[in-house]
DRENTORKOL-3810 file (N, C-alpha, C; in nm, 4 decimals):
REM DRENTORKOL-3810
@n.u->0.7064; n.v->-0.1144; n.w->-3.7352; ca.u->0.6805; ca.v->0.0127; ca.w->-3.6727; c.u->0.5341; c.v->0.0493; c.w->-3.6956
@n.u->0.4656; n.v->0.0857; n.w->-3.5891; ca.u->0.3250; ca.v->0.1245; ca.w->-3.5954; c.u->0.3142; c.v->0.2724; c.w->-3.5630
@n.u->0.2390; n.v->0.3435; n.w->-3.6444; ca.u->0.2123; ca.v->0.4847; ca.w->-3.6185; c.u->0.0615; c.v->0.5025; c.w->-3.6130
@n.u->0.0128; n.v->0.5633; n.w->-3.5060; ca.u->-0.1310; ca.v->0.5854; ca.w->-3.4915; c.u->-0.1548; c.v->0.7246; c.w->-3.4382
@n.u->-0.2669; n.v->0.7819; n.w->-3.4770; ca.u->-0.3072; ca.v->0.9106; ca.w->-3.4238; c.u->-0.4393; c.v->0.8912; c.w->-3.3511
@n.u->-0.4457; n.v->0.9337; n.w->-3.2266; ca.u->-0.5644; ca.v->0.9173; ca.w->-3.1453; c.u->-0.6177; c.v->1.0536; c.w->-3.1047
@n.u->-0.7493; n.v->1.0649; n.w->-3.1005; ca.u->-0.8113; ca.v->1.1902; ca.w->-3.0562; c.u->-0.8579; c.v->1.1714; c.w->-2.9129
@n.u->-0.7878; n.v->1.2321; n.w->-2.8193; ca.u->-0.8273; ca.v->1.2265; ca.w->-2.6782; c.u->-0.8883; c.v->1.3627; c.w->-2.6493
@n.u->-0.8144; n.v->1.4557; n.w->-2.5994; ca.u->-0.8568; ca.v->1.5949; ca.w->-2.5929; c.u->-0.7922; c.v->1.6728; c.w->-2.7060
@n.u->-0.6770; n.v->1.6270; n.w->-2.7462; ca.u->-0.6088; ca.v->1.6783; ca.w->-2.8644; c.u->-0.5555; c.v->1.5565; c.w->-2.9388
@n.u->-0.5057; n.v->1.5765; n.w->-3.0565; ca.u->-0.4506; ca.v->1.4633; ca.w->-3.1315; c.u->-0.3192; c.v->1.4188; c.w->-3.0686
@n.u->-0.3066; n.v->1.2886; n.w->-3.0470; ca.u->-0.1869; ca.v->1.2312; ca.w->-2.9872; c.u->-0.1296; c.v->1.1307; c.w->-3.0861
@n.u->-0.0030; n.v->1.1447; n.w->-3.1178; ca.u->0.0626; ca.v->1.0513; ca.w->-3.2081; c.u->0.1408; c.v->0.9495; c.w->-3.1257
@n.u->0.1225; n.v->0.8230; n.w->-3.1595; ca.u->0.1926; ca.v->0.7150; ca.w->-3.0906; c.u->0.2758; c.v->0.6410; c.w->-3.1936
@n.u->0.4029; n.v->0.6287; n.w->-3.1661; ca.u->0.4919; ca.v->0.5539; ca.w->-3.2538; c.u->0.5589; c.v->0.4453; c.w->-3.1723
@n.u->0.5797; n.v->0.3305; n.w->-3.2312; ca.u->0.6475; ca.v->0.2237; ca.w->-3.1602; c.u->0.6283; c.v->0.0902; c.w->-3.2280
@n.u->0.6720; n.v->-0.0113; n.w->-3.1611; ca.u->0.6606; ca.v->-0.1475; ca.w->-3.2119; c.u->0.5166; c.v->-0.1971; c.w->-3.1988
@n.u->0.4738; n.v->-0.2889; n.w->-3.2839; ca.u->0.3355; ca.v->-0.3372; ca.w->-3.2797; c.u->0.2950; c.v->-0.3961; c.w->-3.1439
@n.u->0.3822; n.v->-0.4712; n.w->-3.0803; ca.u->0.3452; ca.v->-0.5310; ca.w->-2.9515; c.u->0.3307; c.v->-0.4254; c.w->-2.8427
@n.u->0.4116; n.v->-0.3212; n.w->-2.8483; ca.u->0.3968; ca.v->-0.2115; ca.w->-2.7526; c.u->0.2640; c.v->-0.1395; c.w->-2.7733
@n.u->0.2262; n.v->-0.1201; n.w->-2.9001; ca.u->0.1003; ca.v->-0.0550; ca.w->-2.9324; c.u->-0.0178; c.v->-0.1379; c.w->-2.8823
@n.u->-0.0145; n.v->-0.2678; n.w->-2.9046; ca.u->-0.1216; ca.v->-0.3565; ca.w->-2.8590; c.u->-0.1274; c.v->-0.3584; c.w->-2.7064
@n.u->-0.0133; n.v->-0.3557; n.w->-2.6413; ca.u->-0.0121; ca.v->-0.3542; ca.w->-2.4948; c.u->-0.0787; c.v->-0.2275; c.w->-2.4412
@n.u->-0.0584; n.v->-0.1159; n.w->-2.5078; ca.u->-0.1244; ca.v->0.0084; ca.w->-2.4653; c.u->-0.2753; c.v->0.0006; c.w->-2.4858
@n.u->-0.3174; n.v->-0.0579; n.w->-2.5974; ca.u->-0.4604; ca.v->-0.0718; ca.w->-2.6230; c.u->-0.5272; c.v->-0.1663; c.w->-2.5235
@n.u->-0.4604; n.v->-0.2756; n.w->-2.4912; ca.u->-0.5160; ca.v->-0.3717; ca.w->-2.3969; c.u->-0.5305; c.v->-0.3084; c.w->-2.2595
@n.u->-0.4393; n.v->-0.2212; n.w->-2.2221; ca.u->-0.4477; ca.v->-0.1548; ca.w->-2.0925; c.u->-0.5700; c.v->-0.0644; c.w->-2.0837
@n.u->-0.6207; n.v->-0.0181; n.w->-2.1965; ca.u->-0.7373; ca.v->0.0698; ca.w->-2.1978; c.u->-0.8698; c.v->-0.0041; c.w->-2.1970
@n.u->-0.8702; n.v->-0.1314; n.w->-2.2352; ca.u->-0.9957; ca.v->-0.2059; ca.w->-2.2420; c.u->-1.0383; c.v->-0.2502; c.w->-2.1025
@n.u->-1.1678; n.v->-0.2576; n.w->-2.0832; ca.u->-1.2228; ca.v->-0.2957; ca.w->-1.9538; c.u->-1.2398; c.v->-0.4464; c.w->-1.9446
@n.u->-1.2314; n.v->-0.4966; n.w->-1.8235; ca.u->-1.2523; ca.v->-0.6389; ca.w->-1.8037; c.u->-1.4020; c.v->-0.6681; c.w->-1.8112
@n.u->-1.4416; n.v->-0.7854; n.w->-1.8576; ca.u->-1.5834; ca.v->-0.8185; ca.w->-1.8661; c.u->-1.6473; c.v->-0.8243; c.w->-1.7278
@n.u->-1.7710; n.v->-0.7829; n.w->-1.7220; ca.u->-1.8447; ca.v->-0.7905; ca.w->-1.5967; c.u->-1.8328; c.v->-0.6682; c.w->-1.5089
@n.u->-1.7583; n.v->-0.5682; n.w->-1.5517; ca.u->-1.7456; ca.v->-0.4463; ca.w->-1.4720; c.u->-1.8679; c.v->-0.3599; c.w->-1.4971
@n.u->-1.9314; n.v->-0.3171; n.w->-1.3912; ca.u->-2.0474; ca.v->-0.2317; ca.w->-1.4034; c.u->-2.0006; c.v->-0.0909; c.w->-1.4399
@n.u->-2.0422; n.v->-0.0418; n.w->-1.5561; ca.u->-1.9976; ca.v->0.0882; ca.w->-1.6027; c.u->-2.0862; c.v->0.2021; c.w->-1.5518
@n.u->-2.1984; n.v->0.1676; n.w->-1.4927; ca.u->-2.2904; ca.v->0.2699; ca.w->-1.4448; c.u->-2.2554; c.v->0.3065; c.w->-1.3021
@n.u->-2.2365; n.v->0.4342; n.w->-1.2780; ca.u->-2.2093; ca.v->0.4846; ca.w->-1.1441; c.u->-2.3273; c.v->0.5684; c.w->-1.1005
@n.u->-2.3787; n.v->0.5410; n.w->-0.9820; ca.u->-2.4913; ca.v->0.6161; ca.w->-0.9306; c.u->-2.4452; c.v->0.7081; c.w->-0.8195
@n.u->-2.5071; n.v->0.8245; n.w->-0.8097; ca.u->-2.4786; ca.v->0.9167; ca.w->-0.7009; c.u->-2.6099; c.v->0.9813; c.w->-0.6596
@n.u->-2.6079; n.v->1.0520; n.w->-0.5517; ca.u->-2.7313; ca.v->1.1112; ca.w->-0.5000; c.u->-2.8137; c.v->1.0043; c.w->-0.4295
@n.u->-2.9461; n.v->1.0104; n.w->-0.4460; ca.u->-3.0324; ca.v->0.9138; ca.w->-0.3770; c.u->-3.0227; c.v->0.7754; c.w->-0.4390
@n.u->-2.9688; n.v->0.7631; n.w->-0.5578; ca.u->-2.9569; ca.v->0.6324; ca.w->-0.6222; c.u->-2.8293; c.v->0.5584; c.w->-0.5841
@n.u->-2.7406; n.v->0.6219; n.w->-0.5112; ca.u->-2.6179; ca.v->0.5549; ca.w->-0.4675; c.u->-2.6529; c.v->0.4462; c.w->-0.3663
@n.u->-2.5750; n.v->0.3405; n.w->-0.3649; ca.u->-2.6061; ca.v->0.2265; ca.w->-0.2785; c.u->-2.5942; c.v->0.2593; c.w->-0.1309
@n.u->-2.5136; n.v->0.3567; n.w->-0.0933; ca.u->-2.4968; ca.v->0.3894; ca.w->0.0480; c.u->-2.5652; c.v->0.5206; c.w->0.0871
@n.u->-2.6645; n.v->0.5625; n.w->0.0084; ca.u->-2.7353; ca.v->0.6864; ca.w->0.0380; c.u->-2.8315; c.v->0.6671; c.w->0.1552
@n.u->-2.8377; n.v->0.7653; n.w->0.2435; ca.u->-2.9311; ca.v->0.7588; ca.w->0.3569; c.u->-3.0758; c.v->0.7697; c.w->0.3095
@n.u->-3.0970; n.v->0.8330; n.w->0.1953; ca.u->-3.2321; ca.v->0.8588; ca.w->0.1472; c.u->-3.2797; c.v->0.7556; c.w->0.0453
@n.u->-3.2033; n.v->0.6500; n.w->0.0259; ca.u->-3.2398; ca.v->0.5491; ca.w->-0.0734; c.u->-3.3696; c.v->0.4787; c.w->-0.0376
@n.u->-3.3990; n.v->0.4644; n.w->0.0903; ca.u->-3.5235; ca.v->0.3966; ca.w->0.1301; c.u->-3.6455; c.v->0.4752; c.w->0.0862
@n.u->-3.6319; n.v->0.6031; n.w->0.0555; ca.u->-3.7437; ca.v->0.6848; ca.w->0.0111; c.u->-3.7733; c.v->0.6699; c.w->-0.1368
@n.u->-3.6827; n.v->0.6095; n.w->-0.2127; ca.u->-3.7028; ca.v->0.5904; ca.w->-0.3563; c.u->-3.7950; c.v->0.4713; c.w->-0.3763
@n.u->-3.9053; n.v->0.4880; n.w->-0.4520; ca.u->-3.9969; ca.v->0.3758; ca.w->-0.4734; c.u->-3.9299; c.v->0.2621; c.w->-0.5513
@n.u->-3.9623; n.v->0.1394; n.w->-0.5150; ca.u->-3.9015; ca.v->0.0232; ca.w->-0.5795; c.u->-3.9670; c.v->-0.0121; c.w->-0.7114
@n.u->-4.0957; n.v->0.0209; n.w->-0.7274; ca.u->-4.1655; ca.v->-0.0145; ca.w->-0.8516; c.u->-4.1756; c.v->0.1069; c.w->-0.9414
@n.u->-4.1839; n.v->0.0826; n.w->-1.0676; ca.u->-4.1960; ca.v->0.1905; ca.w->-1.1635; c.u->-4.2540; c.v->0.1384; c.w->-1.2933
@n.u->-4.2807; n.v->0.2260; n.w->-1.3847; ca.u->-4.3369; ca.v->0.1876; ca.w->-1.5122; c.u->-4.2379; c.v->0.2183; c.w->-1.6226
@n.u->-4.1248; n.v->0.1614; n.w->-1.6193; ca.u->-4.0369; ca.v->0.1880; ca.w->-1.7313; c.u->-3.8972; c.v->0.1652; c.w->-1.6981
END
């Protein structure tokens, strides 16, 4: 039996078998290669104004 307390927005207690607990944790992990950065506004890939953003920069 595994008991864990997680802080999400409030404390959440999870009780159950070890394999069930691991299955829940695995469901939360991201697959490798997923881009975690999301752009919006003029930096979004489908923005009409993206052509106005300069391509070169110092940093």
